[in-house]
C-alpha positions as CSV (number, residue, x, y, z in Angstrom):
1,X,-4.3,-9.6,-1.0
2,X,-2.7,-12.6,-2.8
3,X,-0.9,-11.3,-5.8
4,X,2.2,-9.1,-5.6
5,X,3.7,-7.2,-2.7
6,X,1.5,-4.1,-2.4
7,X,2.7,-1.1,-4.2
8,X,3.3,0.8,-1.0
9,X,6.5,-1.2,-0.8
10,X,8.9,1.3,-2.3
11,X,11.1,-1.0,-4.5
12,X,8.3,-3.4,-5.4
13,X,8.1,-1.8,-8.9
14,X,11.1,-0.5,-10.8
15,X,11.7,1.1,-14.1
16,X,14.0,-0.7,-16.5
17,X,14.7,2.5,-18.4
18,X,13.6,6.1,-18.7
19,X,9.9,6.5,-19.0
20,X,8.4,9.0,-21.3
21,X,7.2,12.1,-19.4
22,X,3.6,13.1,-19.6
23,X,2.8,16.7,-18.8
24,X,-0.4,17.9,-17.3
25,X,-1.3,19.5,-20.6
26,X,-0.7,16.2,-22.4
27,X,-3.0,14.4,-20.0
28,X,-5.7,17.0,-20.3
29,X,-5.3,17.0,-24.1
30,X,-5.7,13.2,-24.2
31,X,-8.5,13.3,-21.7
32,X,-7.1,10.4,-19.6
33,X,-4.9,9.8,-16.6
34,X,-3.2,6.4,-16.6
35,X,-3.0,4.4,-13.4
36,X,-0.7,1.3,-13.1
37,X,-2.2,-1.4,-10.8
38,X,-2.2,-5.1,-10.4
39,X,-5.3,-6.9,-11.7
40,X,-5.8,-9.3,-8.7
41,X,-4.7,-7.6,-5.5
42,X,-7.7,-6.6,-3.4
43,X,-8.1,-4.5,-1.4
44,X,-5.7,-2.5,-3.7
45,X,-7.1,-3.2,-7.1
46,X,-9.0,-5.8,-9.1
47,X,-9.7,-6.0,-12.8
48,X,-12.9,-7.9,-12.7
49,X,-15.9,-7.5,-10.5
50,X,-16.8,-5.4,-7.5
51,X,-15.4,-4.0,-5.4
52,X,-12.7,-2.6,-7.7
53,X,-10.2,-1.8,-5.0
54,X,-9.3,1.5,-3.3
55,X,-6.6,2.3,-5.7
56,X,-9.1,2.2,-8.6
57,X,-11.6,4.4,-6.7
58,X,-9.0,6.9,-5.6
59,X,-7.6,7.0,-9.1
60,X,-11.1,7.8,-10.5
61,X,-11.4,10.6,-7.9
62,X,-8.0,12.1,-8.8
63,X,-8.9,11.9,-12.5
64,X,-12.2,13.7,-11.9
65,X,-10.3,16.5,-10.1
66,X,-8.0,16.9,-13.1
67,X,-11.0,17.0,-15.4
68,X,-10.2,13.7,-17.2
69,X,-11.1,10.0,-17.1
70,X,-9.1,7.2,-15.6
71,X,-7.3,4.6,-17.8
72,X,-6.3,1.5,-15.9
73,X,-3.0,0.0,-17.0
74,X,-2.8,-3.5,-15.6
75,X,0.7,-4.8,-14.7
76,X,1.9,-8.1,-13.2
77,X,5.6,-7.5,-12.9
78,X,8.0,-4.6,-12.4
79,X,9.2,-4.9,-16.0
80,X,5.8,-3.9,-17.4
81,X,5.5,-0.5,-15.9
82,X,7.6,1.3,-18.5
83,X,5.8,-0.2,-21.5
84,X,2.4,0.3,-19.8
85,X,2.8,4.1,-20.2
86,X,0.9,4.9,-17.0
87,X,1.2,8.3,-15.2
88,X,0.7,7.4,-11.6
89,X,0.9,4.6,-9.0
90,X,-0.9,4.8,-5.7
91,X,0.1,3.8,-2.1
92,X,3.8,4.2,-2.6
93,X,6.3,5.0,0.2
94,X,6.7,8.8,0.4
95,X,10.5,8.7,0.7
96,X,12.9,9.6,-2.0
97,X,15.5,7.0,-0.9
98,X,12.8,4.3,-0.9
99,X,12.0,5.4,-4.5
100,X,15.6,5.3,-5.7
101,X,15.1,2.3,-7.9
102,X,11.6,3.2,-9.1
103,X,12.6,6.7,-10.0
104,X,9.1,7.8,-9.2
105,X,8.5,11.4,-8.1
106,X,6.2,11.5,-5.1
107,X,3.3,13.7,-4.1
108,X,2.6,15.1,-0.7
109,X,1.7,12.2,1.6
110,X,-2.0,11.4,2.2
111,X,-1.8,8.8,5.0
112,X,0.6,7.0,7.3
113,X,1.1,3.3,7.7
114,X,3.8,0.7,8.4
115,X,4.1,-2.7,10.0
116,X,1.7,-3.7,12.8
117,X,1.1,-7.0,14.6
118,X,-2.2,-8.8,14.0
119,X,-3.0,-11.2,16.9
120,X,-5.9,-13.4,17.9
121,X,-8.5,-11.6,20.1
122,X,-7.4,-13.9,23.0
123,X,-3.7,-13.2,22.7
124,X,-1.8,-11.7,25.6
125,X,0.5,-9.8,23.2
126,X,0.2,-6.0,23.5
127,X,3.1,-4.7,21.3
128,X,6.3,-5.6,19.4
129,X,8.1,-5.3,22.7
130,X,6.1,-8.1,24.2
131,X,7.4,-10.6,21.6
132,X,9.8,-13.2,23.0
133,X,11.5,-16.4,22.2
134,X,8.2,-18.4,22.6
135,X,6.1,-16.3,20.2
136,X,6.3,-17.2,16.5
137,X,5.6,-14.4,14.1
138,X,4.6,-14.6,10.5
139,X,6.7,-12.2,8.3
140,X,7.1,-11.6,4.6
141,X,10.2,-13.2,3.1
142,X,13.0,-10.6,2.7
143,X,11.2,-7.9,4.5
144,X,12.6,-5.3,6.8
145,X,10.2,-6.6,9.5
146,X,11.6,-10.1,9.1
147,X,15.1,-8.8,9.7
148,X,14.2,-6.6,12.7
149,X,12.1,-9.2,14.4
150,X,14.8,-11.9,13.7
151,X,17.5,-9.7,15.3
152,X,15.4,-9.7,18.5
153,X,15.7,-13.5,18.5
154,X,12.0,-13.9,18.0
155,X,11.1,-17.1,16.1
156,X,9.6,-16.3,12.6
157,X,7.8,-18.1,9.9
158,X,8.2,-16.6,6.4
159,X,5.4,-16.2,3.8
160,X,5.3,-14.8,0.3
161,X,2.2,-12.6,0.9
162,X,0.6,-10.9,3.8
163,X,-2.6,-12.8,3.2
164,X,-0.7,-16.1,3.6
165,X,0.5,-15.1,7.1
166,X,-3.0,-14.0,8.1
167,X,-4.4,-17.3,7.0
168,X,-1.7,-19.1,9.0
169,X,-2.6,-16.9,12.0
170,X,-6.3,-17.8,11.6
171,X,-5.3,-21.5,11.6
172,X,-3.3,-21.1,14.8
173,X,0.0,-21.9,13.0
174,X,1.7,-18.8,14.3
175,X,1.1,-16.4,17.3
176,X,1.2,-13.1,15.4
177,X,1.5,-11.7,11.9
178,X,3.7,-8.7,11.1
179,X,1.6,-7.1,8.3
180,X,0.3,-3.7,7.3
181,X,-2.8,-2.4,9.0
182,X,-4.3,-2.3,5.5
183,X,-4.0,-6.0,5.0
184,X,-5.2,-6.9,8.5
185,X,-8.1,-4.5,8.4
186,X,-9.3,-5.9,5.1
187,X,-8.9,-9.5,6.4
188,X,-11.1,-8.5,9.4
189,X,-13.7,-7.0,7.0
190,X,-13.9,-10.1,4.9
191,X,-13.5,-12.6,7.8
192,X,-15.7,-11.2,10.6
193,X,-15.8,-14.5,12.3
194,X,-12.0,-14.6,12.5
195,X,-11.2,-11.0,13.2
196,X,-7.9,-10.1,14.8
197,X,-6.8,-7.4,17.1
198,X,-4.4,-5.0,15.3
199,X,-1.8,-3.8,17.8
200,X,-0.5,-0.2,17.5
201,X,2.6,0.2,15.3
202,X,5.9,0.9,17.0
203,X,6.8,4.4,15.9
204,X,10.2,4.2,17.7
205,X,11.4,1.9,14.8
206,X,11.6,4.2,11.8
207,X,12.0,1.4,9.2
208,X,8.6,0.0,10.2
209,X,6.7,3.2,9.6
210,X,6.2,5.4,6.6
211,X,4.0,8.0,4.9
212,X,2.2,7.1,1.7
213,X,1.9,9.2,-1.4
214,X,1.1,9.1,-5.1
215,X,4.0,8.0,-7.3
216,X,4.3,9.9,-10.5
217,X,6.2,8.7,-13.6
218,X,8.4,11.6,-14.6
219,X,5.8,14.4,-14.2
220,X,6.2,18.0,-15.0
221,X,5.9,20.6,-12.2
222,X,2.3,21.4,-13.3
223,X,1.2,17.7,-12.9
224,X,2.9,17.5,-9.5
225,X,1.1,20.6,-8.3
226,X,-2.2,19.4,-9.8
227,X,-2.0,16.0,-8.0
228,X,-1.0,17.7,-4.7
229,X,-3.9,20.1,-5.0
230,X,-6.4,17.3,-5.8
231,X,-5.1,15.2,-2.9
232,X,-5.6,18.1,-0.5
233,X,-9.2,18.7,-1.7
234,X,-10.0,15.0,-1.5
235,X,-8.6,14.7,2.0
236,X,-10.3,17.8,3.2
237,X,-13.8,16.8,1.9
238,X,-13.4,13.3,3.4
239,X,-13.3,11.4,0.0
240,X,-10.1,9.6,0.6
241,X,-11.2,8.4,4.1
242,X,-14.5,7.3,2.7
243,X,-12.9,5.3,-0.1
244,X,-10.6,3.4,2.3
245,X,-13.2,2.9,4.9
246,X,-15.3,0.9,2.4
247,X,-12.5,-1.7,2.6
248,X,-12.4,-1.7,6.4
249,X,-9.4,0.6,6.6
250,X,-9.2,3.6,8.9
251,X,-6.4,6.0,7.7
252,X,-3.9,7.7,10.0
253,X,-2.9,11.2,9.0
254,X,0.7,11.5,7.6
255,X,3.5,12.9,9.8
């Protein structure tokens, strides 16, 4: 993904003013559910070509569950979300505090993720705890992971995008990359000759782990309940797992 920080980052997209609420009745009357996504951010979403990204595929599945079609509202910056008029975003952090700036209301979570370490297959590293003063780690600039790893006096190299740090890792410029399992798994799928080991996340560090949910732009209670019900059905019948697996990603159940 080389575009914007994924939408799972809670404050990546904000609202510059109050967005107009769309009720479930209004969505069904119009026959469309609006999804905001970035047009060039695989594996999340892509405007042109196949695959379209797991957010597009999951958005289509949610729309079908609501009995409507999906409208894609493509946005590049945080300031476009309000004018786009979308109803939902996907892969947002399922935490009210994290959504304080976005003012999104969140659904029940549908998977768990966070920050993991991607390392070469030959690496002796086994966990975050095995990092030391001789291991250089790629981190996203301004990220919580950058702060936490830096506090441990581990050398870091900053990058604008997860894909940049993974490319640097593949070129042996760094020893590990602190990235989401989503980014590392998709890299492995698309670069099988350069596949990394993805170390287990450290659940003892709360800020490096989070549940993921649907973010809703000022929904009414009926829409929240409908989205929650649709997610439960799509999780139970394996649809969500199948969608993400097509992008090389194995989901962990939320906690």
